[in-house]
Structures are given as C-alpha cells and as structure tokens.
N, CA, C, O and CB atoms as a CASP TS submission, in Angstrom:
PFRMAT TS
TARGET T0000
AUTHOR 0000-0000-0000
METHOD Language model
MODEL 1
PARENT N/A
ATOM      1  N   UNK     1      71.333 118.495  74.293  1.00  0.00           N
ATOM      2  CA  UNK     1      70.683 119.771  74.457  1.00  0.00           C
ATOM      3  C   UNK     1      69.179 119.571  74.388  1.00  0.00           C
ATOM      4  O   UNK     1      68.669 118.744  73.630  1.00  0.00           O
ATOM      5  CB  UNK     1      71.160 120.774  73.393  1.00  0.00           C
ATOM      6  N   UNK     2      68.491 120.349  75.197  1.00  0.00           N
ATOM      7  CA  UNK     2      67.033 120.296  75.199  1.00  0.00           C
ATOM      8  C   UNK     2      66.483 121.705  75.001  1.00  0.00           C
ATOM      9  O   UNK     2      67.121 122.697  75.350  1.00  0.00           O
ATOM     10  CB  UNK     2      66.498 119.674  76.520  1.00  0.00           C
ATOM     11  N   UNK     3      65.300 121.764  74.440  1.00  0.00           N
ATOM     12  CA  UNK     3      64.654 123.059  74.253  1.00  0.00           C
ATOM     13  C   UNK     3      64.091 123.548  75.582  1.00  0.00           C
ATOM     14  O   UNK     3      63.566 122.762  76.371  1.00  0.00           O
ATOM     15  CB  UNK     3      63.534 122.969  73.188  1.00  0.00           C
ATOM     16  N   UNK     4      64.203 124.833  75.821  1.00  0.00           N
ATOM     17  CA  UNK     4      63.686 125.416  77.050  1.00  0.00           C
ATOM     18  C   UNK     4      62.250 125.882  76.838  1.00  0.00           C
ATOM     19  O   UNK     4      61.849 126.279  75.744  1.00  0.00           O
ATOM     20  CB  UNK     4      64.575 126.588  77.514  1.00  0.00           C
ATOM     21  N   UNK     5      61.507 125.816  77.914  1.00  0.00           N
ATOM     22  CA  UNK     5      60.140 126.339  77.847  1.00  0.00           C
ATOM     23  C   UNK     5      60.199 127.859  77.965  1.00  0.00           C
ATOM     24  O   UNK     5      61.241 128.428  78.292  1.00  0.00           O
ATOM     25  CB  UNK     5      59.237 125.723  78.973  1.00  0.00           C
ATOM     26  N   UNK     6      59.079 128.501  77.698  1.00  0.00           N
ATOM     27  CA  UNK     6      59.036 129.960  77.805  1.00  0.00           C
ATOM     28  C   UNK     6      59.326 130.431  79.228  1.00  0.00           C
ATOM     29  O   UNK     6      59.973 131.461  79.418  1.00  0.00           O
ATOM     30  CB  UNK     6      57.675 130.480  77.354  1.00  0.00           C
ATOM     31  N   UNK     7      58.855 129.694  80.221  1.00  0.00           N
ATOM     32  CA  UNK     7      59.111 130.050  81.620  1.00  0.00           C
ATOM     33  C   UNK     7      60.583 129.927  81.959  1.00  0.00           C
ATOM     34  O   UNK     7      61.127 130.769  82.673  1.00  0.00           O
ATOM     35  CB  UNK     7      58.289 129.170  82.555  1.00  0.00           C
ATOM     36  N   UNK     8      61.237 128.882  81.454  1.00  0.00           N
ATOM     37  CA  UNK     8      62.672 128.714  81.705  1.00  0.00           C
ATOM     38  C   UNK     8      63.487 129.804  81.019  1.00  0.00           C
ATOM     39  O   UNK     8      64.467 130.296  81.578  1.00  0.00           O
ATOM     40  CB  UNK     8      63.137 127.337  81.226  1.00  0.00           C
ATOM     41  N   UNK     9      63.085 130.177  79.815  1.00  0.00           N
ATOM     42  CA  UNK     9      63.801 131.238  79.098  1.00  0.00           C
ATOM     43  C   UNK     9      63.620 132.591  79.783  1.00  0.00           C
ATOM     44  O   UNK     9      64.518 133.432  79.741  1.00  0.00           O
ATOM     45  CB  UNK     9      63.315 131.320  77.644  1.00  0.00           C
ATOM     46  N   UNK    10      62.474 132.801  80.410  1.00  0.00           N
ATOM     47  CA  UNK    10      62.234 134.072  81.104  1.00  0.00           C
ATOM     48  C   UNK    10      63.103 134.205  82.353  1.00  0.00           C
ATOM     49  O   UNK    10      63.375 135.320  82.798  1.00  0.00           O
ATOM     50  CB  UNK    10      60.758 134.196  81.485  1.00  0.00           C
ATOM     51  N   UNK    11      63.539 133.084  82.919  1.00  0.00           N
ATOM     52  CA  UNK    11      64.366 133.108  84.124  1.00  0.00           C
ATOM     53  C   UNK    11      65.855 133.300  83.841  1.00  0.00           C
ATOM     54  O   UNK    11      66.634 133.483  84.776  1.00  0.00           O
ATOM     55  CB  UNK    11      64.168 131.837  84.890  1.00  0.00           C
ATOM     56  N   UNK    12      66.260 133.263  82.590  1.00  0.00           N
ATOM     57  CA  UNK    12      67.672 133.401  82.253  1.00  0.00           C
ATOM     58  C   UNK    12      68.052 134.876  82.350  1.00  0.00           C
ATOM     59  O   UNK    12      67.421 135.740  81.740  1.00  0.00           O
ATOM     60  CB  UNK    12      67.971 132.837  80.827  1.00  0.00           C
ATOM     61  N   UNK    13      69.095 135.140  83.128  1.00  0.00           N
ATOM     62  CA  UNK    13      69.602 136.502  83.285  1.00  0.00           C
ATOM     63  C   UNK    13      71.005 136.563  82.700  1.00  0.00           C
ATOM     64  O   UNK    13      71.832 135.692  82.970  1.00  0.00           O
ATOM     65  CB  UNK    13      69.601 136.941  84.788  1.00  0.00           C
ATOM     66  N   UNK    14      71.271 137.564  81.916  1.00  0.00           N
ATOM     67  CA  UNK    14      72.600 137.711  81.319  1.00  0.00           C
ATOM     68  C   UNK    14      73.431 138.719  82.092  1.00  0.00           C
ATOM     69  O   UNK    14      72.989 139.846  82.315  1.00  0.00           O
ATOM     70  CB  UNK    14      72.490 138.136  79.852  1.00  0.00           C
ATOM     71  N   UNK    15      74.613 138.332  82.496  1.00  0.00           N
ATOM     72  CA  UNK    15      75.503 139.229  83.198  1.00  0.00           C
ATOM     73  C   UNK    15      76.887 139.253  82.581  1.00  0.00           C
ATOM     74  O   UNK    15      77.757 140.000  83.028  1.00  0.00           O
ATOM     75  CB  UNK    15      75.592 138.839  84.642  1.00  0.00           C
ATOM     76  N   UNK    16      77.096 138.439  81.557  1.00  0.00           N
ATOM     77  CA  UNK    16      78.418 138.322  80.963  1.00  0.00           C
ATOM     78  C   UNK    16      78.885 139.604  80.286  1.00  0.00           C
ATOM     79  O   UNK    16      80.056 139.954  80.431  1.00  0.00           O
ATOM     80  CB  UNK    16      78.427 137.202  79.973  1.00  0.00           C
ATOM     81  N   UNK    17      78.036 140.325  79.552  1.00  0.00           N
ATOM     82  CA  UNK    17      78.539 141.542  78.896  1.00  0.00           C
ATOM     83  C   UNK    17      79.045 142.583  79.880  1.00  0.00           C
ATOM     84  O   UNK    17      80.030 143.267  79.603  1.00  0.00           O
ATOM     85  CB  UNK    17      77.455 142.154  78.044  1.00  0.00           C
ATOM     86  N   UNK    18      78.391 142.713  81.019  1.00  0.00           N
ATOM     87  CA  UNK    18      78.834 143.680  82.026  1.00  0.00           C
ATOM     88  C   UNK    18      80.176 143.252  82.600  1.00  0.00           C
ATOM     89  O   UNK    18      81.065 144.084  82.781  1.00  0.00           O
ATOM     90  CB  UNK    18      77.786 143.821  83.154  1.00  0.00           C
ATOM     91  N   UNK    19      80.330 141.974  82.886  1.00  0.00           N
ATOM     92  CA  UNK    19      81.577 141.461  83.427  1.00  0.00           C
ATOM     93  C   UNK    19      82.704 141.629  82.423  1.00  0.00           C
ATOM     94  O   UNK    19      83.803 142.044  82.790  1.00  0.00           O
ATOM     95  CB  UNK    19      81.429 139.993  83.818  1.00  0.00           C
ATOM     96  N   UNK    20      82.451 141.316  81.176  1.00  0.00           N
ATOM     97  CA  UNK    20      83.463 141.439  80.139  1.00  0.00           C
ATOM     98  C   UNK    20      83.869 142.900  79.965  1.00  0.00           C
ATOM     99  O   UNK    20      85.053 143.198  79.804  1.00  0.00           O
ATOM    100  CB  UNK    20      82.949 140.863  78.811  1.00  0.00           C
ATOM    101  N   UNK    21      82.916 143.796  79.995  1.00  0.00           N
ATOM    102  CA  UNK    21      83.229 145.228  79.873  1.00  0.00           C
ATOM    103  C   UNK    21      84.071 145.697  81.056  1.00  0.00           C
ATOM    104  O   UNK    21      84.990 146.496  80.877  1.00  0.00           O
ATOM    105  CB  UNK    21      81.931 146.063  79.782  1.00  0.00           C
ATOM    106  N   UNK    22      83.776 145.218  82.246  1.00  0.00           N
ATOM    107  CA  UNK    22      84.552 145.604  83.430  1.00  0.00           C
ATOM    108  C   UNK    22      85.983 145.100  83.341  1.00  0.00           C
ATOM    109  O   UNK    22      86.920 145.826  83.673  1.00  0.00           O
ATOM    110  CB  UNK    22      83.891 145.069  84.700  1.00  0.00           C
ATOM    111  N   UNK    23      86.157 143.871  82.900  1.00  0.00           N
ATOM    112  CA  UNK    23      87.511 143.306  82.745  1.00  0.00           C
ATOM    113  C   UNK    23      88.287 144.066  81.683  1.00  0.00           C
ATOM    114  O   UNK    23      89.461 144.375  81.885  1.00  0.00           O
ATOM    115  CB  UNK    23      87.442 141.807  82.377  1.00  0.00           C
ATOM    116  N   UNK    24      87.664 144.370  80.570  1.00  0.00           N
ATOM    117  CA  UNK    24      88.343 145.112  79.511  1.00  0.00           C
ATOM    118  C   UNK    24      88.709 146.520  79.974  1.00  0.00           C
ATOM    119  O   UNK    24      89.778 147.024  79.629  1.00  0.00           O
ATOM    120  CB  UNK    24      87.461 145.182  78.261  1.00  0.00           C
ATOM    121  N   UNK    25      87.838 147.156  80.748  1.00  0.00           N
ATOM    122  CA  UNK    25      88.132 148.492  81.271  1.00  0.00           C
ATOM    123  C   UNK    25      89.334 148.464  82.186  1.00  0.00           C
ATOM    124  O   UNK    25      90.205 149.328  82.085  1.00  0.00           O
ATOM    125  CB  UNK    25      86.928 149.057  82.013  1.00  0.00           C
ATOM    126  N   UNK    26      89.402 147.499  83.072  1.00  0.00           N
ATOM    127  CA  UNK    26      90.546 147.375  83.981  1.00  0.00           C
ATOM    128  C   UNK    26      91.815 147.099  83.192  1.00  0.00           C
ATOM    129  O   UNK    26      92.871 147.634  83.528  1.00  0.00           O
ATOM    130  CB  UNK    26      90.307 146.256  85.016  1.00  0.00           C
ATOM    131  N   UNK    27      91.740 146.290  82.168  1.00  0.00           N
ATOM    132  CA  UNK    27      92.905 145.984  81.328  1.00  0.00           C
ATOM    133  C   UNK    27      93.409 147.235  80.615  1.00  0.00           C
ATOM    134  O   UNK    27      94.616 147.474  80.571  1.00  0.00           O
ATOM    135  CB  UNK    27      92.556 144.896  80.297  1.00  0.00           C
ATOM    136  N   UNK    28      92.514 148.024  80.064  1.00  0.00           N
ATOM    137  CA  UNK    28      92.906 149.256  79.380  1.00  0.00           C
ATOM    138  C   UNK    28      93.536 150.249  80.360  1.00  0.00           C
ATOM    139  O   UNK    28      94.538 150.889  80.040  1.00  0.00           O
ATOM    140  CB  UNK    28      91.688 149.895  78.688  1.00  0.00           C
ATOM    141  N   UNK    29      92.953 150.373  81.541  1.00  0.00           N
ATOM    142  CA  UNK    29      93.510 151.273  82.549  1.00  0.00           C
ATOM    143  C   UNK    29      94.915 150.815  82.953  1.00  0.00           C
ATOM    144  O   UNK    29      95.803 151.647  83.138  1.00  0.00           O
ATOM    145  CB  UNK    29      92.585 151.338  83.788  1.00  0.00           C
ATOM    146  N   UNK    30      95.119 149.529  83.088  1.00  0.00           N
ATOM    147  CA  UNK    30      96.438 149.011  83.451  1.00  0.00           C
ATOM    148  C   UNK    30      97.466 149.308  82.363  1.00  0.00           C
ATOM    149  O   UNK    30      98.592 149.701  82.668  1.00  0.00           O
ATOM    150  CB  UNK    30      96.365 147.502  83.707  1.00  0.00           C
ATOM    151  N   UNK    31      97.093 149.125  81.108  1.00  0.00           N
ATOM    152  CA  UNK    31      98.018 149.394  80.001  1.00  0.00           C
ATOM    153  C   UNK    31      98.374 150.868  79.947  1.00  0.00           C
ATOM    154  O   UNK    31      99.544 151.215  79.790  1.00  0.00           O
ATOM    155  CB  UNK    31      97.408 148.950  78.662  1.00  0.00           C
ATOM    156  N   UNK    32      97.389 151.736  80.073  1.00  0.00           N
ATOM    157  CA  UNK    32      97.648 153.179  80.040  1.00  0.00           C
ATOM    158  C   UNK    32      98.511 153.591  81.231  1.00  0.00           C
ATOM    159  O   UNK    32      99.379 154.453  81.086  1.00  0.00           O
ATOM    160  CB  UNK    32      96.320 153.972  80.040  1.00  0.00           C
ATOM    161  N   UNK    33      98.293 152.999  82.399  1.00  0.00           N
ATOM    162  CA  UNK    33      99.088 153.300  83.576  1.00  0.00           C
ATOM    163  C   UNK    33     100.556 152.949  83.361  1.00  0.00           C
ATOM    164  O   UNK    33     101.441 153.721  83.731  1.00  0.00           O
ATOM    165  CB  UNK    33      98.542 152.554  84.781  1.00  0.00           C
ATOM    166  N   UNK    34     100.816 151.793  82.767  1.00  0.00           N
ATOM    167  CA  UNK    34     102.184 151.382  82.499  1.00  0.00           C
ATOM    168  C   UNK    34     102.846 152.332  81.503  1.00  0.00           C
ATOM    169  O   UNK    34     104.012 152.687  81.677  1.00  0.00           O
ATOM    170  CB  UNK    34     102.216 149.944  81.970  1.00  0.00           C
ATOM    171  N   UNK    35     102.133 152.741  80.477  1.00  0.00           N
ATOM    172  CA  UNK    35     102.692 153.656  79.484  1.00  0.00           C
ATOM    173  C   UNK    35     102.998 155.013  80.106  1.00  0.00           C
ATOM    174  O   UNK    35     104.051 155.593  79.839  1.00  0.00           O
ATOM    175  CB  UNK    35     101.726 153.822  78.304  1.00  0.00           C
ATOM    176  N   UNK    36     102.094 155.522  80.929  1.00  0.00           N
ATOM    177  CA  UNK    36     102.322 156.821  81.580  1.00  0.00           C
ATOM    178  C   UNK    36     103.490 156.723  82.556  1.00  0.00           C
ATOM    179  O   UNK    36     104.299 157.647  82.634  1.00  0.00           O
ATOM    180  CB  UNK    36     101.044 157.299  82.318  1.00  0.00           C
ATOM    181  N   UNK    37     103.597 155.631  83.298  1.00  0.00           N
ATOM    182  CA  UNK    37     104.719 155.440  84.213  1.00  0.00           C
ATOM    183  C   UNK    37     106.034 155.416  83.436  1.00  0.00           C
ATOM    184  O   UNK    37     107.018 156.042  83.830  1.00  0.00           O
ATOM    185  CB  UNK    37     104.547 154.135  85.023  1.00  0.00           C
ATOM    186  N   UNK    38     106.027 154.683  82.329  1.00  0.00           N
ATOM    187  CA  UNK    38     107.223 154.599  81.499  1.00  0.00           C
ATOM    188  C   UNK    38     107.591 155.976  80.949  1.00  0.00           C
ATOM    189  O   UNK    38     108.770 156.322  80.870  1.00  0.00           O
ATOM    190  CB  UNK    38     107.009 153.601  80.347  1.00  0.00           C
ATOM    191  N   UNK    39     106.609 156.740  80.580  1.00  0.00           N
ATOM    192  CA  UNK    39     106.826 158.075  80.028  1.00  0.00           C
ATOM    193  C   UNK    39     107.468 159.004  81.066  1.00  0.00           C
ATOM    194  O   UNK    39     108.389 159.751  80.736  1.00  0.00           O
ATOM    195  CB  UNK    39     105.497 158.668  79.534  1.00  0.00           C
ATOM    196  N   UNK    40     106.997 158.965  82.297  1.00  0.00           N
ATOM    197  CA  UNK    40     107.479 159.893  83.316  1.00  0.00           C
ATOM    198  C   UNK    40     108.778 159.456  83.986  1.00  0.00           C
ATOM    199  O   UNK    40     109.456 160.294  84.579  1.00  0.00           O
ATOM    200  CB  UNK    40     106.429 160.074  84.357  1.00  0.00           C
ATOM    201  N   UNK    41     109.148 158.189  83.917  1.00  0.00           N
ATOM    202  CA  UNK    41     110.338 157.728  84.618  1.00  0.00           C
ATOM    203  C   UNK    41     111.550 157.597  83.720  1.00  0.00           C
ATOM    204  O   UNK    41     112.642 157.335  84.225  1.00  0.00           O
ATOM    205  CB  UNK    41     110.064 156.419  85.268  1.00  0.00           C
ATOM    206  N   UNK    42     111.415 157.763  82.437  1.00  0.00           N
ATOM    207  CA  UNK    42     112.571 157.619  81.553  1.00  0.00           C
ATOM    208  C   UNK    42     112.910 158.973  80.923  1.00  0.00           C
ATOM    209  O   UNK    42     112.059 159.848  80.766  1.00  0.00           O
ATOM    210  CB  UNK    42     112.295 156.557  80.451  1.00  0.00           C
ATOM    211  N   UNK    43     114.193 159.103  80.570  1.00  0.00           N
ATOM    212  CA  UNK    43     114.651 160.336  79.953  1.00  0.00           C
ATOM    213  C   UNK    43     114.312 160.396  78.468  1.00  0.00           C
ATOM    214  O   UNK    43     113.994 161.463  77.943  1.00  0.00           O
ATOM    215  CB  UNK    43     116.140 160.486  80.145  1.00  0.00           C
ATOM    216  N   UNK    44     114.379 159.269  77.802  1.00  0.00           N
ATOM    217  CA  UNK    44     114.080 159.222  76.371  1.00  0.00           C
ATOM    218  C   UNK    44     113.570 157.828  76.028  1.00  0.00           C
ATOM    219  O   UNK    44     113.906 156.846  76.690  1.00  0.00           O
ATOM    220  CB  UNK    44     115.339 159.584  75.515  1.00  0.00           C
ATOM    221  N   UNK    45     112.759 157.762  74.991  1.00  0.00           N
ATOM    222  CA  UNK    45     112.252 156.461  74.570  1.00  0.00           C
ATOM    223  C   UNK    45     111.092 156.613  73.625  1.00  0.00           C
ATOM    224  O   UNK    45     110.769 157.712  73.174  1.00  0.00           O
ATOM    225  CB  UNK    45     111.836 155.635  75.767  1.00  0.00           C
ATOM    226  N   UNK    46     110.469 155.487  73.332  1.00  0.00           N
ATOM    227  CA  UNK    46     109.311 155.506  72.458  1.00  0.00           C
ATOM    228  C   UNK    46     108.407 154.334  72.820  1.00  0.00           C
ATOM    229  O   UNK    46     108.837 153.352  73.424  1.00  0.00           O
ATOM    230  CB  UNK    46     109.735 155.446  70.965  1.00  0.00           C
ATOM    231  N   UNK    47     107.165 154.467  72.440  1.00  0.00           N
ATOM    232  CA  UNK    47     106.211 153.381  72.668  1.00  0.00           C
ATOM    233  C   UNK    47     105.164 153.416  71.562  1.00  0.00           C
ATOM    234  O   UNK    47     104.882 154.464  70.981  1.00  0.00           O
ATOM    235  CB  UNK    47     105.541 153.500  74.078  1.00  0.00           C
ATOM    236  N   UNK    48     104.605 152.267  71.289  1.00  0.00           N
ATOM    237  CA  UNK    48     103.552 152.154  70.290  1.00  0.00           C
ATOM    238  C   UNK    48     102.340 151.508  70.937  1.00  0.00           C
ATOM    239  O   UNK    48     102.427 150.417  71.500  1.00  0.00           O
ATOM    240  CB  UNK    48     104.027 151.336  69.056  1.00  0.00           C
ATOM    241  N   UNK    49     101.215 152.193  70.850  1.00  0.00           N
ATOM    242  CA  UNK    49      99.958 151.692  71.392  1.00  0.00           C
ATOM    243  C   UNK    49      99.204 150.993  70.262  1.00  0.00           C
ATOM    244  O   UNK    49      99.208 151.483  69.132  1.00  0.00           O
ATOM    245  CB  UNK    49      99.100 152.851  72.021  1.00  0.00           C
ATOM    246  N   UNK    50      98.560 149.866  70.539  1.00  0.00           N
ATOM    247  CA  UNK    50      97.772 149.226  69.487  1.00  0.00           C
ATOM    248  C   UNK    50      96.794 150.208  68.843  1.00  0.00           C
ATOM    249  O   UNK    50      96.112 150.970  69.527  1.00  0.00           O
ATOM    250  CB  UNK    50      97.011 148.027  70.053  1.00  0.00           C
ATOM    251  N   UNK    51      96.746 150.171  67.560  1.00  0.00           N
ATOM    252  CA  UNK    51      95.921 151.106  66.818  1.00  0.00           C
ATOM    253  C   UNK    51      96.783 152.049  65.995  1.00  0.00           C
ATOM    254  O   UNK    51      96.267 152.901  65.272  1.00  0.00           O
ATOM    255  CB  UNK    51      95.028 151.896  67.764  1.00  0.00           C
ATOM    256  N   UNK    52      98.112 151.893  66.109  1.00  0.00           N
ATOM    257  CA  UNK    52      99.023 152.679  65.299  1.00  0.00           C
ATOM    258  C   UNK    52      99.488 153.975  65.929  1.00  0.00           C
ATOM    259  O   UNK    52     100.122 154.784  65.251  1.00  0.00           O
ATOM    260  CB  UNK    52      98.388 152.978  64.024  1.00  0.00           C
ATOM    261  N   UNK    53      99.196 154.205  67.205  1.00  0.00           N
ATOM    262  CA  UNK    53      99.649 155.421  67.863  1.00  0.00           C
ATOM    263  C   UNK    53     101.075 155.209  68.363  1.00  0.00           C
ATOM    264  O   UNK    53     101.351 154.262  69.099  1.00  0.00           O
ATOM    265  CB  UNK    53      98.700 155.812  69.034  1.00  0.00           C
ATOM    266  N   UNK    54     101.975 156.102  67.955  1.00  0.00           N
ATOM    267  CA  UNK    54     103.373 155.982  68.371  1.00  0.00           C
ATOM    268  C   UNK    54     103.786 157.266  69.062  1.00  0.00           C
ATOM    269  O   UNK    54     103.531 158.362  68.563  1.00  0.00           O
ATOM    270  CB  UNK    54     104.302 155.683  67.159  1.00  0.00           C
ATOM    271  N   UNK    55     104.434 157.125  70.228  1.00  0.00           N
ATOM    272  CA  UNK    55     104.895 158.265  70.995  1.00  0.00           C
ATOM    273  C   UNK    55     106.392 158.163  71.179  1.00  0.00           C
ATOM    274  O   UNK    55     106.923 157.082  71.437  1.00  0.00           O
ATOM    275  CB  UNK    55     104.179 158.347  72.354  1.00  0.00           C
ATOM    276  N   UNK    56     107.074 159.286  71.046  1.00  0.00           N
ATOM    277  CA  UNK    56     108.519 159.357  71.305  1.00  0.00           C
ATOM    278  C   UNK    56     108.784 160.548  72.193  1.00  0.00           C
ATOM    279  O   UNK    56     108.176 161.604  72.020  1.00  0.00           O
ATOM    280  CB  UNK    56     109.340 159.460  69.981  1.00  0.00           C
ATOM    281  N   UNK    57     109.693 160.387  73.150  1.00  0.00           N
ATOM    282  CA  UNK    57     110.093 161.497  73.990  1.00  0.00           C
ATOM    283  C   UNK    57     111.601 161.489  74.107  1.00  0.00           C
ATOM    284  O   UNK    57     112.238 160.436  74.141  1.00  0.00           O
ATOM    285  CB  UNK    57     109.425 161.421  75.380  1.00  0.00           C
ATOM    286  N   UNK    58     112.156 162.686  74.167  1.00  0.00           N
ATOM    287  CA  UNK    58     113.612 162.820  74.189  1.00  0.00           C
ATOM    288  C   UNK    58     114.057 163.735  75.297  1.00  0.00           C
ATOM    289  O   UNK    58     115.254 163.964  75.465  1.00  0.00           O
ATOM    290  CB  UNK    58     114.125 163.336  72.862  1.00  0.00           C
TER
END
C-alpha cells in the first residue's frame, strides 16, 4: 500500500453506497412481493417477516 497525494485523493469518487442501497431496495421489494403473492394465492397460512412480524390468514 502507498499513501495517496492530495490530488489523487480528490479524484476518488464513491459510488458503492448508492449501489448497495439500490440492491437492498430491490431485495426488499422482491421479498414483499413474494409475501403478498403468497397471501393472495392461499386460503390459509402464516408467515414471519424478519423483525418479529408474524401474519396469519384463515
């Protein structure tokens, strides 16, 4: 590893947080979509969402 000069550090652009947020958003939307599909296509059942939320339908 080498130390960067001030000019080199000024050229560094960060894009990882935006990409990570986009991936996490798509993942959450996919999970919610599966749960809603499961809810509407079954007559009875239950599901637990991370965070302790539990849903039951009969």
